[in-house]
C-alpha angles and dihedrals in degrees: 000000000000135000141198119250112279094213118168116254114280090229094061103148119256110243095191090110090061089069103090114199112251116242116261113261111242106242120198109232115193118225109259111225128196091275089064099036099049107019098162094047090047093052091049091052091047091052092050091045092050091050093049092048090048092052090047090050091051092048096053114125115179111313095333129084116223127163101237128190116286104256095210136011090222091058090053091047091052091049093046094048093045093050099042091047083078088080087081097040093113098050101032106024101159093043091052090048090051090052091051092049091048091051091049091048091053091049091048096049104051117345126093095240139090128235128296129254091229088084091076092054094043091052091053092046090049090057097037104043108022110103094188105083094195094053091046093050093047090050094054092045090053090050092049092050092048093049092045091053092044092050091042087233095147094055103032112013116209133180092246093049093047092050090049092052091047090048090055090054092043094054092052093043093052091053092047094050091050090051092052090047091051092049091048092052090047091052090048090051092049090047091050091048090050092049091048091051090049091048092051091046091050090050090051091049090050091051091049092049091049092050090051092048093049092047090050093048091047091051093050094048098043098040094051099044096040091049091054092046092049094051093044093047090050091050091049091052091050095052100031094104100041100035112021093170093057090045090054091052090050091051090049088054089050090052092049092049091049093050091049091049090051091048093050092047091049091052091046095049091046089084089065095063130055113277117240127211091248094052115119115209116218113213119246117256117268141178089287088067094056092092091058090045092052091049091053091050091049089063086069103023107032096187102073118138116198121196123180126181134177134021103318091171090071094057111113118250096248093050092045092053093047091049091050092050093048092052091044092053092046092052090046090057090050091053093046101043108025108031141213096311094064125110112224130194121197120187129182119180134170114207136148095358091307135105113220119201127188127176119173139159135196094238094236106150134179091214137034107266121234113269101200096101134037111239103208146054093312126089113307138168092216126094102209100094091032089056092048092048091048091053091052095046093048088061093046095259135106140232133208126194125179146138115274120237093235092047133275132069134275135201117193123181135176119198124183113233101189097064095042097056115121 
């Protein structure tokens, strides 16, 4: 037995406007100072400032500051190299710190000059920019030991020497704390970005799922009602001359089916527009509505046997709706592809926490069915069986549809009821 493609209506409404754009996440943006805006210029100015302060420190005589002659060219070279090494303090912090310590060691061992101011900047850079914690810690310990020996703090502690040693540790510690704070803020920013991407992706998945659900519902409603209307209208046209009364009844059935289709479509599309306080929500069809559905089908296909077993009232709402849609689609295919002379058997049974559905026909048709599409488990361009199978699998069940050996077609579905309860 073959079928025509059960493609959804081409005028299925676009639900893109239901996807409201998520509000922008407020992101804390730190104020960028001159150190961040012009790093190379800043480092150059720091190097020049450190060299000038070093020369002023060397030129101190009593309480006055006077730029004296440079005692030795080597002392000036050490000061110059140690200060201008700060140009690389961001990219090579521990190497710059080692150069500054080496320059100070040379000055301490044999040249008539004190230390250099660049040590304060190299200590801060060592804590702020050095990623290797071990190298950063070794560098500050070396600086503390050097300053303690230079100030003779270990042998004869003084207030000035102790403050100097503590200042060395404080400069490094401030830089280290700022580094940890920056890394923490960066991790928070990355986490916030990740959560925002996940939220947007989840919203997109929800919109896609809603579009699929609406398209499936539209297909079920339109395909079933339009199929009934088409067959009934054809029957009315055929008997309009010989039996006007029967033709009038058939047209009345067409009108009823059309009104019901419009009502179901209106309820379905109501989710796409804002709900008002006066809106009345019509419940979705369930297994309790199967009797009315069978009676409608019997107006076109008189030989429809309906058998129900078990406690159908206990079936969850989601399972009940899926079962109704599966039976509705199966009967629609019988009306479309077999005809009014077919004998149809519909069985619904609840047993062992499962809902069993079986819809089959004998394949007896008054007209040759269309052969453009295979109506079964094989490849098909239609969406009827695919939609039914998707409904079943979404609930954790399964569906099988195939041609019977003796003729006719059968749809068998099994839906779990325990997991779907709500």
